[in-house]
N, C-alpha and C positions, 0 to 999 in steps of 0.2 A: 412817761415816757421821756428818755431824753431830748431836751430841743436839741434841733438840729447842729444849728451853732458848736454846743456844747456838746454834742457828739463828733464836732470835725476838730474841736481842740484834744478832745481827748485821743483821736485817731492819729492824730499830728504828733502828740507827745509821744503815742507807745509806738509809732511806726519809723520815730525818725531814728536810721542808721546809727549807733554807736549810745543809744540814749537806752539803758538798761532800767530795771525796775528798781536797783538802787537812787539813783542818780533821778530816778523820774521820782519818788519818794521825797527826794530833798527838796525841790522846786515846790511841790504841792503843801509840803510844810510852810514852804515860806508862802506860798501864794493864796493859799487855802481854795482851790479848784484850777480845771485844766485850763479855761480860759482866762484866769488872772496870770497864768504862768507866761504867758504872752506878753503881759503889761509890764513884767517886771521891772524894776531899773538894772542896768546894766553891773551895779555892784553883787547884785543878787546873785547872779547869773554869774558874775565871776568868783564867787565863795562856794557856788554849789555844783558848777562843772569845767570842768577841762576844756583847753583852748579847743581842741578838735570837737569834743560835743558842743561846743558854745557855736561855732561853726556849721556845725550838723545843723542845730534847733533853729538857728538863724530866718532859715530857708524854709516853705515845709516840701515834704517829701513827692518827688514828680508823681509816684501813683496815690496822692492823696485825694483830689479829686474824684479819679474813679473808687478808690476801696468807700470814701463818704457816701458815694452814690449808690452803690451796692450795700453796702451795712443798713442805710435810710432805706431804703425798696425791702430788705429784707425786714428789718423790723415792723414795716407798716404791712407785711403781707399775711400774716398770721398773728394772731392776740397769744401763741404759746412763745413765740420768739422774743424773747428780752434780754437786756444788758444789767448786769453789776455791778455795782461800783464798791471800791472800797470801804466808800463812807456811809453808803446804804447801812437802815437800820436792820435790816435782816442780813445782814452779811453773814455766814457763818463764824458764830464764834471760834471752834475748833481750829479753822484756815487761819484766821486772828492768831492764834496762837504761835503760830509755825516761824521761821525765822525769814520765808523771804514768801507772803503771800501776793496773789497777782490782783493788781489794782482795777482791772477790768475783768468781768466774767460774761461769756455768750452763753446764753441759756436755750433749750428747746424743749417745751415738757412740763412739768411741773413742779415751778421756782419753791414752792415752798416745802419738800423734799429737802431743803438745804439746811431747815431747823430743826429735823428728828436726828434722833441719835442714828451713828450708821458705823458699819464694820466694815472693812475693804478683803478682799476676797481674790486672790490671784494667784496665778501657777502657770504651767510648763502649757505652750503653744501646741504641745503635741503631745497631748494625755496619754496615760493608756485608759483603758473604758472604764477600771474603778477609779483613777482618778475624778472623768468627769461626773460618774454617778456620785460620790463624795463631795465635789463641787455643788452640785445642782441641789441633794438633798440639806447639805449643809443650809446653803443659801434660802432653799426653802422654808425650812425649818425655822431659821434665823430672824426671815422676814417675818412669820409668825407669830415670834416675842416683840413686835413693832423696831426690829434694826433695819435701817436701810443698808441694801447690799451696794457697796460700790467699788467698779472695775474697771476695767478700761478697756473694753469693747474687743479685744482680742480675739486670735482663735483660740480651741480648746478650751481651758479652767474656765478664762473671763465670760464668755460666751456662756457655758454651763452655769455659772452663777450667775449672769443676769438674770438668763430662762428660768432658773430655780427663784430668784427671787419674783421675777412677775407671775410664776405661778401661786406662790404667796399671796400676793395682792388678790389674786383671781378670790382667796379663801378670805379675805380680810386681814391681812398681813398690811405690812409696809413694802416699798415696791425697790426701785436700783436707780442707780447713778451710774452713767457710763461717762467717762472722761477721756475726750478724744485728746491726740497729738497734733491733730489737723484743723482746719475751719469747719464749722459743724454744715457746712454745705458740700463736704468734702468726706463722707464717711469710709471709714475705711479700719476691716479691712471689705470688699466687695459684698463678698459671700455673706456677710454680715450687717446688708442694706434691711431686707425683711427683719430681724432684730431689732435693728435700731429706730424703724418703722414704729416698731410695738415700745419700745422705751418712750418714746414721744409719745404714744398713746398715754401710757400707765406708769412712767418714771421717769427721767430726765438727762439730757445729752447736755454737756456741759464741757467748756472748751475757754482756753486763753488765749487762744490762736483767733487771730481777725479771719474774715469769711474770703475764702480761698488760698487758703493756707494751705499747700501739698503734702504729700507724705515726704518729711524730712526726719533722717534717722536721728539726727540730733533733740527733735522734740520728744521723743517716747521719753528715755530717760528723765527728762526735765517734767513730763506730765505726770508721771509717779509722785513727786512730791505733793500732787495735787490729792492723788488717789489715799496716799498715807495721811495727808492732814485733814481731810476731812473726816476723816473716822475714830472712833474710839480704839480703833487695834486692828491689826490686817492677820488676817489669815491665809497662808499659803498652805496650800494642797498639793501640788507635787511641785520641782523643780531641780534642775539640775544645777550643779556646784556655779557654773557662769551662767544665771541667769537674770532678766529683767527683774524678776521676782522678789530677788535676793535684794535688790536695788531699792525696792517699795519697801520690804520688811526693815533693811539700815535705816531710810528716810522714818519709818514709823518708830522705830525706836528711839531713833535721836530728837523726834519731839516730843518722849516722852511717853506714846502710845503704848498698849501692850503688844507682843510681837506672838502667833500661836503657830503651829505648824501639823500637821498630819503625818504620822510616817509612816513607813511603808517597807519594801521588801532591801533587805540590804544587798539584791542581786541588780538590783533596779539604777541605774541611771538621776532619774527623776525621782528618786528616794534622798538621793545624797545631800541636796540643795536642802530639803528637809530637817534631815538629820544633824547638820551643819547648824542648821537655828537651834536646834534643839539642844547642842553641845554647847552653845554660847548664850543660852538663857532663853530661850523661846518655850514658850506653853507647849507641851505634848498634848493635843488631841485625838481623844478616841468617840467623845458624845460631846451633845451640844452645851450639858452642865460646865463642861471643860472649860469653856469661854464665856458663859454668862456669869459665872462665879467671880472671874476676874476684872469684869468692868467696872467702870465707878460708877457707872447711872445703870444697876441691873434692870433691862426689861423683866417684866412677868412672861412666863414659860406658858406658853399652850399644853391642854396634855395630850398633842400630837405626836406620835414618833417620831424622830427622825428620820427612820428608813422603815419599809415593809419589809418584816422578815419573810424570809422562802418560808413555804409551809410545805416540810416534808412530807403529808398527808396528800401532795398534788404530783408528787414524786414517785417513781417506780423505787423498790429496793434500787436495783443498778444504778438509778442515776443518782440518787442518793450516797450511795459508795462510792461511785464515780468524783461528786462533788466534795466526799471528805478527802478523797487518795489528790485531789488536784491541791488544796490549800486553797491560798491566797496570789499564789508566786505565778507568774506565765512558765505553763511547760510545754512542750513537744508533745506531739500525738505519739511518738515513739516513747518518750520520756514516762508519759502518763499508761503505756505499756506495759515496761518493766516493771513498774512502781507496783503495779495494779494484779499483772500475771494476767492480762487479757488479752484475748486476740485482737489486733489491728482490727479488722476489717467488722467487729462488733462495738468496738471503743468507738469508732470515728462514726456508727450510725445514731448510738448515743449522746454522741457530742454534738452532731446535727440540731437534736432533738431542743437539747438544752439550751443552743445556740438560739434555737427560735423563740422558746420561752423567754430567752431576756438571761438565764440565771449565768450564760456563761459569753463571754464575747472572743471572737476569733482576732488574733491580733497578727501582724507583720510578720513574717517569717515562720509563719507556719508554726505560731504559738495558741494559746489558749489560757484563759485568764477568769475566774469567777468574779461574779458581780455583786453577788449578794450575800449577805452572811447570813445561815441558818439560826 
Protein backbone atom coordinates (compact mmCIF):
# COMPACT_ATOMS: atom_id res chain seq x y z
CA UNK A 1 0.00 0.00 0.00
CA UNK A 2 1.07 3.58 -0.62
CA UNK A 3 2.78 5.44 2.19
CA UNK A 4 0.76 8.40 3.43
CA UNK A 5 3.32 10.97 2.21
CA UNK A 6 3.38 9.40 -1.24
CA UNK A 7 -0.42 9.38 -1.39
CA UNK A 8 -0.45 13.05 -0.40
CA UNK A 9 1.91 13.90 -3.27
CA UNK A 10 -0.21 12.00 -5.80
CA UNK A 11 -3.40 13.70 -4.62
CA UNK A 12 -1.79 17.12 -4.74
CA UNK A 13 -0.54 16.53 -8.27
CA UNK A 14 -3.82 15.17 -9.61
CA UNK A 15 -6.17 17.47 -7.72
CA UNK A 16 -4.47 20.74 -8.61
CA UNK A 17 -6.77 22.76 -10.88
CA UNK A 18 -5.36 23.10 -14.39
CA UNK A 19 -2.86 20.23 -14.14
CA UNK A 20 -4.19 17.63 -16.54
CA UNK A 21 -2.88 14.14 -17.18
CA UNK A 22 -0.55 15.28 -19.94
CA UNK A 23 1.18 17.92 -17.79
CA UNK A 24 1.34 15.52 -14.84
CA UNK A 25 2.99 12.90 -17.05
CA UNK A 26 5.62 15.41 -18.15
CA UNK A 27 6.44 16.20 -14.55
CA UNK A 28 6.59 12.54 -13.54
CA UNK A 29 8.90 11.76 -16.47
CA UNK A 30 11.33 14.38 -15.18
CA UNK A 31 11.01 13.59 -11.46
CA UNK A 32 10.44 9.83 -11.37
CA UNK A 33 7.79 9.96 -8.62
CA UNK A 34 4.96 12.16 -7.41
CA UNK A 35 6.88 13.17 -4.30
CA UNK A 36 9.94 14.15 -6.35
CA UNK A 37 7.81 16.42 -8.55
CA UNK A 38 7.67 18.96 -5.76
CA UNK A 39 11.47 18.88 -5.33
CA UNK A 40 12.18 19.64 -8.98
CA UNK A 41 14.22 22.79 -9.70
CA UNK A 42 12.35 25.78 -11.08
CA UNK A 43 13.64 25.33 -14.63
CA UNK A 44 12.04 21.86 -14.82
CA UNK A 45 8.65 23.32 -13.96
CA UNK A 46 9.36 26.12 -16.43
CA UNK A 47 9.68 23.73 -19.37
CA UNK A 48 6.90 21.35 -18.32
CA UNK A 49 4.18 23.82 -17.30
CA UNK A 50 2.75 27.14 -18.39
CA UNK A 51 2.67 30.06 -15.97
CA UNK A 52 -0.89 29.39 -14.74
CA UNK A 53 -0.06 25.75 -14.06
CA UNK A 54 3.12 26.65 -12.19
CA UNK A 55 1.22 29.11 -10.04
CA UNK A 56 -1.50 26.55 -9.26
CA UNK A 57 0.94 23.77 -8.40
CA UNK A 58 3.04 25.99 -6.12
CA UNK A 59 0.49 25.67 -3.31
CA UNK A 60 -1.63 22.68 -2.23
CA UNK A 61 -5.34 22.70 -3.09
CA UNK A 62 -7.52 23.88 -0.21
CA UNK A 63 -9.33 20.55 0.02
CA UNK A 64 -6.15 18.43 0.00
CA UNK A 65 -5.94 17.71 3.73
CA UNK A 66 -9.56 16.59 3.94
CA UNK A 67 -9.24 14.46 0.81
CA UNK A 68 -6.03 12.87 2.07
CA UNK A 69 -7.67 11.94 5.36
CA UNK A 70 -10.74 10.54 3.60
CA UNK A 71 -8.63 8.51 1.16
CA UNK A 72 -6.25 7.24 3.82
CA UNK A 73 -9.12 6.07 6.01
CA UNK A 74 -10.78 4.42 3.01
CA UNK A 75 -7.60 2.56 2.07
CA UNK A 76 -7.20 1.19 5.57
CA UNK A 77 -10.86 0.37 6.14
CA UNK A 78 -11.05 -2.71 3.90
CA UNK A 79 -8.47 -5.02 2.36
CA UNK A 80 -10.42 -4.90 -0.93
CA UNK A 81 -9.83 -1.12 -1.19
CA UNK A 82 -6.77 -0.36 -3.26
CA UNK A 83 -5.00 2.19 -5.44
CA UNK A 84 -3.13 1.34 -8.64
CA UNK A 85 -0.47 3.63 -10.12
CA UNK A 86 0.61 3.91 -13.73
CA UNK A 87 4.04 2.49 -12.90
CA UNK A 88 2.76 -0.58 -11.03
CA UNK A 89 3.85 -3.91 -12.46
CA UNK A 90 0.25 -5.12 -12.78
CA UNK A 91 -1.11 -1.97 -14.43
CA UNK A 92 -3.29 -3.26 -17.32
CA UNK A 93 -1.19 -3.53 -20.47
CA UNK A 94 -4.27 -2.89 -22.64
CA UNK A 95 -4.82 0.45 -20.91
CA UNK A 96 -1.16 1.38 -21.29
CA UNK A 97 -1.57 1.11 -25.05
CA UNK A 98 -4.23 3.83 -25.16
CA UNK A 99 -3.57 7.52 -25.78
CA UNK A 100 -4.56 8.79 -22.34
CA UNK A 101 -4.15 6.17 -19.58
CA UNK A 102 -5.00 7.40 -16.07
CA UNK A 103 -2.11 7.89 -13.65
CA UNK A 104 -4.04 6.57 -10.66
CA UNK A 105 -6.96 4.19 -10.32
CA UNK A 106 -9.13 3.55 -7.29
CA UNK A 107 -10.14 -0.11 -6.92
CA UNK A 108 -12.71 -1.94 -4.81
CA UNK A 109 -12.86 -5.69 -5.26
CA UNK A 110 -10.70 -8.16 -7.15
CA UNK A 111 -7.62 -6.31 -8.41
CA UNK A 112 -6.43 -9.39 -10.28
CA UNK A 113 -9.27 -9.05 -12.81
CA UNK A 114 -7.33 -6.21 -14.43
CA UNK A 115 -4.87 -8.84 -15.64
CA UNK A 116 -7.50 -10.92 -17.45
CA UNK A 117 -8.66 -10.62 -21.10
CA UNK A 118 -11.78 -8.49 -21.21
CA UNK A 119 -14.60 -7.41 -23.50
CA UNK A 120 -16.72 -4.27 -23.13
CA UNK A 121 -20.50 -4.70 -23.36
CA UNK A 122 -22.47 -1.45 -23.57
CA UNK A 123 -25.80 -0.13 -24.75
CA UNK A 124 -28.95 1.82 -24.05
CA UNK A 125 -30.10 2.86 -20.58
CA UNK A 126 -33.69 2.13 -21.69
CA UNK A 127 -33.39 -1.09 -23.69
CA UNK A 128 -36.09 -3.36 -24.99
CA UNK A 129 -36.74 -6.58 -23.11
CA UNK A 130 -34.97 -8.49 -25.88
CA UNK A 131 -31.99 -6.14 -25.63
CA UNK A 132 -31.65 -6.78 -21.90
CA UNK A 133 -31.90 -10.52 -22.49
CA UNK A 134 -29.24 -10.36 -25.21
CA UNK A 135 -26.86 -8.41 -22.98
CA UNK A 136 -27.29 -10.79 -20.06
CA UNK A 137 -27.00 -13.95 -22.15
CA UNK A 138 -24.01 -12.81 -24.20
CA UNK A 139 -22.21 -11.55 -21.08
CA UNK A 140 -22.78 -14.82 -19.26
CA UNK A 141 -21.61 -16.90 -22.23
CA UNK A 142 -18.56 -14.66 -22.78
CA UNK A 143 -17.70 -14.93 -19.10
CA UNK A 144 -17.77 -18.72 -19.44
CA UNK A 145 -15.08 -18.46 -22.13
CA UNK A 146 -12.78 -16.64 -19.70
CA UNK A 147 -13.52 -13.05 -20.76
CA UNK A 148 -14.06 -10.45 -18.05
CA UNK A 149 -17.00 -8.20 -18.94
CA UNK A 150 -16.37 -4.45 -18.66
CA UNK A 151 -19.19 -1.93 -18.54
CA UNK A 152 -20.27 1.29 -16.83
CA UNK A 153 -22.84 0.26 -14.17
CA UNK A 154 -25.52 2.33 -15.90
CA UNK A 155 -29.15 1.28 -15.99
CA UNK A 156 -30.25 -0.94 -18.85
CA UNK A 157 -27.71 -2.83 -20.95
CA UNK A 158 -24.76 -2.11 -18.62
CA UNK A 159 -26.57 -3.56 -15.63
CA UNK A 160 -27.72 -6.63 -17.57
CA UNK A 161 -24.16 -7.24 -18.81
CA UNK A 162 -22.73 -7.01 -15.30
CA UNK A 163 -25.39 -9.39 -14.01
CA UNK A 164 -24.77 -11.89 -16.79
CA UNK A 165 -21.05 -11.90 -16.05
CA UNK A 166 -21.70 -12.39 -12.32
CA UNK A 167 -23.94 -15.33 -13.19
CA UNK A 168 -21.11 -16.73 -15.31
CA UNK A 169 -18.67 -16.30 -12.43
CA UNK A 170 -20.89 -18.47 -10.25
CA UNK A 171 -20.48 -21.24 -12.83
CA UNK A 172 -16.69 -20.96 -12.93
CA UNK A 173 -16.38 -18.23 -15.56
CA UNK A 174 -14.65 -14.89 -15.36
CA UNK A 175 -16.40 -11.94 -13.74
CA UNK A 176 -16.99 -8.24 -14.38
CA UNK A 177 -15.41 -4.80 -13.98
CA UNK A 178 -17.62 -1.74 -13.51
CA UNK A 179 -16.00 1.58 -14.45
CA UNK A 180 -17.57 4.46 -12.55
CA UNK A 181 -17.82 8.13 -13.49
CA UNK A 182 -17.92 9.09 -9.79
CA UNK A 183 -15.79 8.36 -6.75
CA UNK A 184 -16.03 4.77 -5.53
CA UNK A 185 -17.91 5.96 -2.45
CA UNK A 186 -20.58 7.52 -4.65
CA UNK A 187 -22.13 4.58 -6.54
CA UNK A 188 -24.44 5.82 -9.28
CA UNK A 189 -27.21 5.19 -10.11
CA UNK A 190 -28.60 4.47 -6.64
CA UNK A 191 -30.81 1.75 -8.11
CA UNK A 192 -27.61 -0.23 -8.67
CA UNK A 193 -26.38 -0.16 -5.08
CA UNK A 194 -27.18 -3.87 -4.68
CA UNK A 195 -25.58 -4.75 -8.01
CA UNK A 196 -22.55 -2.67 -7.04
CA UNK A 197 -22.21 -4.66 -3.82
CA UNK A 198 -22.38 -7.94 -5.76
CA UNK A 199 -19.65 -6.67 -8.07
CA UNK A 200 -17.48 -5.74 -5.07
CA UNK A 201 -17.83 -9.29 -3.76
CA UNK A 202 -17.19 -11.13 -7.03
CA UNK A 203 -15.84 -8.55 -9.45
CA UNK A 204 -14.25 -5.10 -9.39
CA UNK A 205 -15.37 -1.49 -9.14
CA UNK A 206 -12.90 0.96 -10.70
CA UNK A 207 -12.66 4.74 -11.01
CA UNK A 208 -10.04 7.35 -11.82
CA UNK A 209 -11.98 9.95 -9.85
CA UNK A 210 -11.10 10.75 -6.24
CA UNK A 211 -13.36 9.76 -3.37
CA UNK A 212 -16.29 12.09 -2.94
CA UNK A 213 -16.49 12.99 -6.63
CA UNK A 214 -20.23 13.45 -7.29
CA UNK A 215 -22.24 12.88 -10.43
CA UNK A 216 -20.83 15.30 -13.02
CA UNK A 217 -22.06 14.83 -16.62
CA UNK A 218 -18.67 15.46 -18.32
CA UNK A 219 -17.08 12.61 -16.35
CA UNK A 220 -19.19 9.88 -17.94
CA UNK A 221 -18.10 10.29 -21.58
CA UNK A 222 -14.53 10.52 -20.27
CA UNK A 223 -14.79 7.29 -18.29
CA UNK A 224 -15.89 5.55 -21.49
CA UNK A 225 -12.26 5.63 -22.69
CA UNK A 226 -11.41 3.31 -19.78
CA UNK A 227 -14.22 0.90 -20.66
CA UNK A 228 -12.87 0.75 -24.21
CA UNK A 229 -9.21 0.79 -23.20
CA UNK A 230 -9.43 -2.12 -20.76
CA UNK A 231 -10.98 -4.39 -23.38
CA UNK A 232 -10.01 -6.42 -26.41
CA UNK A 233 -13.17 -5.26 -28.12
CA UNK A 234 -16.52 -3.58 -27.58
CA UNK A 235 -19.96 -5.15 -28.10
CA UNK A 236 -22.84 -2.69 -28.55
CA UNK A 237 -26.16 -4.40 -27.85
CA UNK A 238 -28.70 -1.60 -28.41
CA UNK A 239 -28.04 2.09 -28.98
CA UNK A 240 -29.69 5.14 -30.47
CA UNK A 241 -27.82 7.23 -33.03
CA UNK A 242 -26.86 9.79 -30.37
CA UNK A 243 -25.63 7.56 -27.60
CA UNK A 244 -22.77 7.32 -25.12
CA UNK A 245 -22.38 3.74 -26.28
CA UNK A 246 -21.32 4.97 -29.70
CA UNK A 247 -18.70 7.13 -28.00
CA UNK A 248 -17.32 4.00 -26.34
CA UNK A 249 -17.36 2.16 -29.68
CA UNK A 250 -15.52 5.03 -31.37
CA UNK A 251 -12.90 5.12 -28.61
CA UNK A 252 -12.45 1.36 -28.93
CA UNK A 253 -11.95 1.67 -32.68
CA UNK A 254 -9.45 4.51 -32.24
CA UNK A 255 -7.52 2.34 -29.78
CA UNK A 256 -7.31 -0.44 -32.38
CA UNK A 257 -9.88 -2.67 -30.71
CA UNK A 258 -12.60 -4.71 -32.39
CA UNK A 259 -16.13 -3.29 -32.47
CA UNK A 260 -19.16 -5.59 -32.54
CA UNK A 261 -22.86 -4.76 -32.85
CA UNK A 262 -26.06 -6.76 -32.55
CA UNK A 263 -28.59 -5.82 -35.26
CA UNK A 264 -32.25 -5.28 -34.49
CA UNK A 265 -35.52 -4.17 -35.97
CA UNK A 266 -35.34 -1.56 -38.71
CA UNK A 267 -38.28 0.12 -36.96
CA UNK A 268 -36.60 0.49 -33.57
CA UNK A 269 -34.65 3.68 -32.71
CA UNK A 270 -32.49 1.52 -30.44
CA UNK A 271 -31.26 -0.44 -33.45
CA UNK A 272 -30.18 2.58 -35.44
CA UNK A 273 -26.90 3.06 -33.57
CA UNK A 274 -25.94 -0.58 -34.04
CA UNK A 275 -26.86 -0.49 -37.72
CA UNK A 276 -24.77 2.65 -38.18
CA UNK A 277 -21.78 0.91 -36.57
CA UNK A 278 -22.22 -2.09 -38.87
CA UNK A 279 -22.28 0.19 -41.91
CA UNK A 280 -19.03 1.73 -40.64
CA UNK A 281 -17.32 -1.64 -40.37
CA UNK A 282 -18.33 -3.11 -37.01
CA UNK A 283 -18.87 -6.84 -37.06
CA UNK A 284 -22.48 -7.97 -37.07
CA UNK A 285 -23.07 -10.37 -34.17
CA UNK A 286 -25.68 -13.11 -34.10
CA UNK A 287 -23.86 -15.76 -32.07
CA UNK A 288 -21.02 -16.11 -29.61
CA UNK A 289 -18.54 -17.33 -32.22
CA UNK A 290 -18.96 -14.09 -34.20
CA UNK A 291 -17.10 -12.38 -31.35
CA UNK A 292 -14.61 -15.05 -30.36
CA UNK A 293 -13.23 -15.58 -33.86
CA UNK A 294 -12.21 -11.90 -34.11
CA UNK A 295 -10.34 -11.58 -30.82
CA UNK A 296 -6.52 -11.59 -30.89
CA UNK A 297 -6.36 -14.09 -28.03
CA UNK A 298 -9.38 -16.29 -28.39
CA UNK A 299 -10.50 -17.91 -25.13
CA UNK A 300 -11.68 -21.49 -25.16
CA UNK A 301 -15.42 -21.60 -25.58
CA UNK A 302 -17.43 -24.00 -23.48
CA UNK A 303 -20.19 -26.21 -24.80
CA UNK A 304 -22.80 -24.14 -23.00
CA UNK A 305 -25.42 -22.64 -25.32
CA UNK A 306 -25.72 -18.87 -25.51
CA UNK A 307 -29.34 -19.01 -24.46
CA UNK A 308 -31.84 -21.67 -23.65
CA UNK A 309 -34.19 -22.10 -26.60
CA UNK A 310 -37.90 -22.07 -26.13
CA UNK A 311 -39.30 -25.59 -26.20
CA UNK A 312 -42.30 -25.77 -28.45
CA UNK A 313 -43.42 -28.89 -26.58
CA UNK A 314 -44.01 -26.65 -23.56
CA UNK A 315 -46.30 -24.36 -25.53
CA UNK A 316 -49.87 -24.90 -26.65
CA UNK A 317 -50.40 -24.96 -30.42
CA UNK A 318 -52.11 -21.57 -30.15
CA UNK A 319 -49.18 -20.06 -28.22
CA UNK A 320 -46.67 -21.41 -30.70
CA UNK A 321 -48.68 -19.91 -33.55
CA UNK A 322 -48.87 -16.53 -31.77
CA UNK A 323 -45.10 -16.45 -31.28
CA UNK A 324 -44.53 -17.15 -34.97
CA UNK A 325 -46.99 -14.40 -35.91
CA UNK A 326 -45.28 -11.92 -33.60
CA UNK A 327 -41.83 -12.28 -35.11
CA UNK A 328 -39.29 -10.35 -33.07
CA UNK A 329 -40.41 -6.76 -33.54
CA UNK A 330 -42.67 -4.98 -31.02
CA UNK A 331 -46.33 -5.22 -31.98
CA UNK A 332 -49.64 -4.01 -30.55
CA UNK A 333 -52.50 -6.24 -29.50
CA UNK A 334 -54.67 -4.90 -32.33
CA UNK A 335 -51.86 -5.30 -34.84
CA UNK A 336 -51.33 -8.92 -33.84
CA UNK A 337 -55.06 -9.59 -33.96
CA UNK A 338 -55.25 -8.21 -37.50
CA UNK A 339 -52.16 -10.18 -38.54
CA UNK A 340 -53.54 -13.52 -37.35
CA UNK A 341 -57.28 -13.02 -37.48
CA UNK A 342 -57.62 -13.77 -33.76
CA UNK A 343 -60.42 -12.39 -31.57
CA UNK A 344 -58.85 -9.74 -29.34
CA UNK A 345 -60.28 -11.25 -26.13
CA UNK A 346 -58.81 -14.71 -26.85
CA UNK A 347 -55.50 -13.25 -27.96
CA UNK A 348 -55.20 -11.12 -24.81
CA UNK A 349 -55.51 -14.22 -22.62
CA UNK A 350 -52.80 -16.08 -24.52
CA UNK A 351 -50.49 -13.06 -24.39
CA UNK A 352 -50.90 -12.88 -20.63
CA UNK A 353 -49.91 -16.54 -20.32
CA UNK A 354 -46.88 -16.00 -22.57
CA UNK A 355 -45.91 -12.95 -20.53
CA UNK A 356 -46.09 -14.89 -17.27
CA UNK A 357 -43.83 -17.64 -18.66
CA UNK A 358 -41.29 -15.08 -19.87
CA UNK A 359 -41.75 -15.80 -23.57
CA UNK A 360 -42.82 -12.24 -24.32
CA UNK A 361 -42.51 -8.84 -22.63
CA UNK A 362 -45.04 -6.04 -22.32
CA UNK A 363 -43.53 -2.74 -23.50
CA UNK A 364 -44.58 0.87 -23.12
CA UNK A 365 -47.38 2.00 -25.40
CA UNK A 366 -49.29 -1.30 -25.06
CA UNK A 367 -46.79 -3.14 -27.24
CA UNK A 368 -45.55 -6.71 -26.89
CA UNK A 369 -42.26 -8.28 -27.94
CA UNK A 370 -40.97 -11.83 -28.10
CA UNK A 371 -38.02 -12.53 -25.81
CA UNK A 372 -36.74 -15.94 -26.85
CA UNK A 373 -35.88 -17.48 -30.18
CA UNK A 374 -37.49 -20.83 -30.73
